[in-house]
C-alpha angles and dihedrals in degrees: 000000000000106000091219104041101020087229119145115261125221099227140166112237129197121192121193129176129203089257090065099253111144129186128183121205143150131244118254125241089281093052093253131130138180134195127181139195102044124150119252116257129057112004119186121202119191125196126200128173134158111267095013134097110261114240137194123182135175128215129183109235113192121221111281094017135108121233119212120197123194120187130189114206115231122195119247094266094068116095110247091229089064097055117125127208136153133226118186137172113238122228119266093261094075131085105285097211099057128103110180 
């Protein structure tokens, strides 16, 4: 989502796990993405979109858990050190193989 307008952003996403598996994908028309089958441990998700500051963040996803990454897109004039994102671990009732 665009941090200013809350509009979905068409972005390129890269997901990499600590086992070395990497997948590249794009967000859908709602700005969402999903990737499955990654190894537990450190998972890095990178975000790139025209006119926005590129971001890459890592979250530790324990075995049997689901990691959820939420990015806000900040326009180029924002310092990269001030970027905010969230990474949370979903409750045990969700699909265990999904990183979204």
